[in-house]
FITI-18095 format. One record per residue (C-alpha): residue number from 0; residue in one letter; chain; z, x, y. Coordinates in steps of 0.2 Angstrom, whole numbers, plus 5000, padded with zeros to 4 digits. Each point is the difference from the previous one (the first is absolute). Layout:
FITI-18095
NUM,a,A,Z,X,Y
...
//
This chain:
FITI-18095
0,m,A,5126,5167,4694
1,k,A,4996,4996,4982
2,n,A,5015,5009,4993
3,r,A,5013,4992,5012
4,k,A,5009,4983,4995
5,t,A,5013,4990,5009
6,r,A,5017,4999,4990
7,l,A,5008,4984,4996
8,f,A,5019,5001,5000
9,n,A,5010,4985,4994
10,r,A,5019,4999,5002
11,s,A,5004,5007,4984
12,s,A,4990,5015,5002
13,f,A,5010,5008,5013
14,q,A,5017,4990,5001
15,h,A,5010,5014,4992
16,l,A,4990,5014,5010
17,l,A,5009,4999,5017
18,t,A,5019,5001,5003
19,m,A,5008,4992,5016
20,k,A,5001,5018,5006
21,d,A,4981,5002,4998
22,y,A,4997,4984,5009
23,i,A,5011,5005,5015
24,d,A,4992,5017,5001
25,a,A,4983,4992,5000
26,v,A,5006,4988,5014
27,e,A,5008,5013,5009
28,q,A,4984,5012,5000
29,a,A,4989,4985,5005
30,h,A,5010,4996,5016
31,l,A,5001,5019,5004
32,l,A,4982,5000,5000
33,q,A,4998,4985,5011
34,a,A,5013,5008,5012
35,e,A,4988,5014,5001
36,n,A,4984,4990,5002
37,k,A,4993,5005,4984
38,i,A,4996,4983,4994
39,i,A,4985,4988,5001
40,p,A,5008,4985,5009
41,t,A,5008,4986,4993
42,n,A,4994,4982,5001
43,l,A,5009,4984,4994
44,i,A,4990,4983,4996
45,h,A,5011,4984,4996
46,a,A,4993,4984,4994
47,n,A,5009,4984,4995
48,a,A,4994,4991,4984
49,p,A,5005,4981,4994
50,e,A,5015,5008,4990
51,g,A,5003,5016,5005
52,e,A,4993,5014,5012
53,y,A,4989,5016,4999
54,h,A,5003,5017,5007
55,i,A,4987,5013,5001
56,k,A,5007,5017,5006
57,t,A,4988,5016,5002
58,g,A,5002,5018,5006
59,g,A,4998,5018,4993
60,l,A,5009,5017,5000
61,l,A,4992,5017,5005
62,g,A,5011,5012,4990
63,e,A,4995,5012,4988
64,r,A,4988,4988,4993
65,a,A,4993,4985,5011
66,y,A,5003,4983,4993
67,y,A,4996,4983,5007
68,g,A,5006,4984,4992
69,l,A,5004,4981,5002
70,k,A,5011,4989,4992
71,a,A,4996,4981,4998
72,n,A,5015,4990,4995
73,g,A,5004,4982,4998
74,g,A,5018,4993,5003
75,f,A,5001,4983,4990
76,f,A,5018,4997,4999
77,s,A,4999,4985,4988
78,n,A,4990,5010,4988
79,q,A,5014,5003,4987
80,q,A,5005,4983,5000
81,k,A,4983,4992,5000
82,h,A,4989,5012,4990
83,n,A,5012,5013,4992
84,l,A,4992,5014,5011
85,p,A,5007,5012,5011
86,n,A,5004,4994,5018
87,i,A,4990,5014,5007
88,l,A,4984,5006,4993
89,g,A,4986,5013,5005
90,i,A,4992,5015,4999
91,i,A,4998,5017,5009
92,y,A,4984,5009,5002
93,l,A,4999,5019,5002
94,s,A,4985,5009,5007
95,d,A,4996,5018,5004
96,a,A,4999,5000,5019
97,h,A,4988,5014,4999
98,n,A,4986,4989,4993
99,a,A,5007,4983,4997
100,y,A,4999,5002,4980
101,p,A,5012,4987,4993
102,l,A,5012,5011,4990
103,a,A,5011,4986,4993
104,i,A,5007,4983,4999
105,f,A,5018,4995,4997
106,a,A,5011,4985,4997
107,s,A,5009,5000,5016
108,s,A,5017,4991,4997
109,l,A,5010,5014,4993
110,i,A,4993,5011,5013
111,s,A,5004,4988,5014
112,k,A,5017,4997,4993
113,m,A,5004,5019,4999
114,r,A,4993,5006,5015
115,t,A,5009,4988,5011
116,a,A,5016,5003,4993
117,a,A,4997,5019,5002
118,a,A,4995,4997,5019
119,t,A,5017,4992,5002
120,a,A,5008,5016,4992
121,v,A,4991,5012,5011
122,a,A,5005,4990,5016
123,a,A,5019,4999,4993
124,k,A,5000,5019,4999
125,y,A,4998,5002,5018
126,l,A,5008,4984,5006
127,k,A,5015,4996,4989
128,p,A,5018,5001,5007
129,s,A,5011,5015,4995
130,a,A,5014,4989,4994
131,p,A,5001,4994,4982
132,i,A,4986,4989,4996
133,r,A,5003,4982,4996
134,l,A,4983,4993,4996
135,g,A,4997,4981,5002
136,v,A,4983,4993,4993
137,i,A,4993,4983,5003
138,g,A,4988,4994,4988
139,y,A,4999,5002,4981
140,g,A,4983,5003,4994
141,s,A,4992,5016,4994
142,q,A,4999,5008,5017
143,a,A,5018,4998,5002
144,e,A,5002,5009,4984
145,a,A,4988,5014,5006
146,q,A,5009,5001,5017
147,i,A,5017,5003,4991
148,n,A,4993,5013,4988
149,a,A,4991,5009,5015
150,l,A,5017,5000,5011
151,v,A,5010,5007,4986
152,s,A,4989,5015,4998
153,v,A,5002,5005,5019
154,a,A,5018,4993,5004
155,d,A,5017,5001,4993
156,i,A,5003,4981,4999
157,e,A,5018,4994,4998
158,c,A,4997,4982,4997
159,i,A,4986,4986,4998
160,k,A,5000,4982,5006
161,v,A,4985,4989,4997
162,a,A,4997,4983,5007
163,g,A,4988,4987,4998
164,r,A,4997,4981,4999
165,n,A,4997,4997,4982
166,k,A,5018,5003,4992
167,e,A,4992,5002,4982
168,k,A,4987,5012,5004
169,l,A,5013,5009,5011
170,a,A,5012,5002,4985
171,n,A,4987,5005,4988
172,f,A,4993,5013,5012
173,v,A,5018,5007,5002
174,q,A,5003,5001,4982
175,l,A,4984,5008,4997
176,m,A,5003,5014,5014
177,q,A,5018,5003,4994
178,e,A,4993,5005,4982
179,k,A,4989,5013,5009
180,i,A,5011,5009,5014
181,n,A,5018,5005,4999
182,i,A,5005,4993,5017
183,p,A,5010,4984,5003
184,i,A,4988,4986,5004
185,e,A,5006,4982,5004
186,t,A,4992,4983,5007
187,d,A,5005,4993,5017
188,d,A,4993,4990,5014
189,i,A,4987,5007,5012
190,k,A,5013,5000,5015
191,t,A,5013,5008,4991
192,t,A,4988,5013,4992
193,c,A,4994,5004,5017
194,l,A,5018,5001,5008
195,s,A,5005,5012,4987
196,s,A,4985,5012,4997
197,n,A,4995,5015,5012
198,v,A,4983,5001,4991
199,i,A,4990,4984,4997
200,v,A,4984,4995,4992
201,t,A,4991,4984,5002
202,c,A,4986,4997,4988
203,t,A,4995,4982,4999
204,p,A,4984,4990,5005
205,s,A,5011,4990,5013
206,t,A,4991,4992,5015
207,k,A,5017,4995,5009
208,y,A,5012,5013,5004
209,f,A,5017,5001,4991
210,v,A,5009,5015,5007
211,e,A,5009,4997,5015
212,r,A,5002,5013,5014
213,d,A,5020,4998,5001
214,w,A,5000,5004,4981
215,i,A,4995,5018,5002
216,q,A,5012,5013,5003
217,k,A,4998,5016,5011
218,g,A,4992,5015,4991
219,t,A,4990,4989,4988
220,f,A,4984,5005,4992
221,i,A,4988,4984,4996
222,a,A,4984,5001,4989
223,a,A,4990,4985,5004
224,v,A,4988,4999,4987
225,g,A,4996,4982,4998
226,a,A,4989,4997,5016
227,d,A,4982,5007,4997
228,s,A,4989,4985,5006
229,p,A,5001,4988,5014
230,g,A,5014,4988,5001
231,k,A,5011,5010,4986
232,n,A,5018,5002,5008
233,e,A,5016,5006,4994
234,l,A,5010,5006,5015
235,d,A,5006,4991,5015
236,p,A,4988,5006,5014
237,y,A,5015,5004,5011
238,l,A,5005,5013,4987
239,m,A,4984,5010,5005
240,v,A,5005,5001,5018
241,d,A,5017,5008,4997
242,s,A,4993,5013,4986
243,k,A,4988,5015,4999
244,i,A,4985,4994,4991
245,v,A,4990,5012,4989
246,a,A,4983,4995,4995
247,d,A,4990,5006,4984
248,i,A,4984,4997,5010
249,k,A,5003,4994,5018
250,s,A,4984,4991,5002
251,q,A,5005,4989,4984
252,v,A,5018,4996,5003
253,i,A,4996,4992,5018
254,k,A,4989,4988,4992
255,v,A,5007,4996,4982
256,g,A,5017,5009,4999
257,e,A,5017,4994,5005
258,s,A,4996,5007,5018
259,q,A,4986,4986,5001
260,h,A,5013,4986,5005
261,a,A,5010,5010,5013
262,i,A,4983,5004,5008
263,n,A,4994,4983,4999
264,k,A,5017,4994,5009
265,n,A,4998,5013,5013
266,l,A,5016,5009,4995
267,i,A,4992,5016,4997
268,n,A,4982,5008,5002
269,p,A,4990,5011,4989
270,s,A,5007,5016,5011
271,s,A,5017,4994,4994
272,i,A,4997,5007,4982
273,y,A,5010,5016,5000
274,c,A,4988,5010,4988
275,e,A,4989,4999,4985
276,l,A,5007,5007,4983
277,g,A,4989,5016,5000
278,q,A,5008,5005,5016
279,l,A,5016,5002,4991
280,i,A,4993,5010,4987
281,t,A,4993,5012,5012
282,g,A,5015,5001,5011
283,a,A,4990,4995,5015
284,i,A,5013,4986,5002
285,n,A,5018,5002,4995
286,g,A,5007,4988,4987
287,r,A,5019,4994,5001
288,k,A,5009,5009,5015
289,d,A,5012,4987,5004
290,e,A,5011,4992,4986
291,n,A,5000,4984,5010
292,d,A,4982,4997,5001
293,i,A,4992,4986,4990
294,f,A,4984,5005,4991
295,i,A,4986,4988,4994
296,y,A,4987,5007,4988
297,d,A,4986,4987,5003
298,s,A,4991,5002,4984
299,t,A,4982,4992,4998
300,g,A,4993,5011,4987
301,t,A,4985,5010,5003
302,a,A,4984,5007,4991
303,i,A,5004,5017,5002
304,q,A,5015,4997,4989
305,d,A,4990,4993,4986
306,v,A,4987,5013,5002
307,a,A,5012,5014,4999
308,a,A,5008,4993,4984
309,a,A,4983,4996,4992
310,a,A,4993,5017,5004
311,y,A,5015,5008,4991
312,i,A,4997,4989,4985
313,y,A,4981,5004,5000
314,e,A,5002,5019,5002
315,k,A,5013,4999,4985
316,l,A,4989,4990,4988
317,k,A,4982,5002,5006
318,d,A,4996,5011,4984
319,d,A,5010,4989,4987
320,p,A,4988,4994,4987
321,s,A,5010,4983,4998
322,i,A,4997,4994,5018
323,k,A,4985,4988,4999
324,c,A,4985,5004,5012
325,i,A,4985,4992,5007
326,d,A,4984,5006,5008
327,f,A,4997,4987,5014
328,f,A,4983,5009,5003
329,a,A,4992,5001,4983
//
């Protein structure tokens, strides 16, 4: 092992390496492998802290090479205001699943942001309505930006509405996005945004739902991105009853996704979940067959997405002399 070293990737070492298409391809391949039972099973640990929360997500891929990894992230949503730090901080650990050697450690925030948005784009390819897309986004953080960029890459979007509670941040976000994409973008309230959109993304840290069942028109595709831990909630639980729910990982969404609330209220049960994302990719389950169906992609995030992106970066840059290394076993 004396010639082996663990690569250390800070954000700047790979932020320009992957395009959104690369992340979409990596995420789609990860869920394809999951549907084909070519993964090391995923797991999720959640812990509350005095001013935030921690997630540890684990899992592996058994493709051309075998990788196992984990992501340890902290979500501290007063960080920017109190400490001038990102609200989400953490690392991704990537290992060789044949011998457990630690191949690399990555700053996690960029990978997390991009793979989450990429997963929405993968789901949208199979579930978006055929009508012209009117996109509504509820939220104005970095994830909202990534979600718009991901959806623009897989759908012909006619117009975009963005809603949120802080009007100043909302206006600044729309101005920023309008400088980057050539699609009409405007602000509106949450109700009007939902009523006028047939693709909706919710990406907030809310613990109280703000999307009402009666605001959603037939045929809408919703990416519920914010709920990824116990208690987080963006959608009316009764909306889940009237929709087809597609999970990233079923075992996760029933515990920490939007589905948790409808299940806890006995409105649905775990068998009510329509399918997992990987089953759409393999064709085992058909996506949209009826233009009137409401689909909800329940996105909790999974380590196989992180591992897929991290493995791509590792293979591209492992021989780059500018990447710092450490021998943990010297």
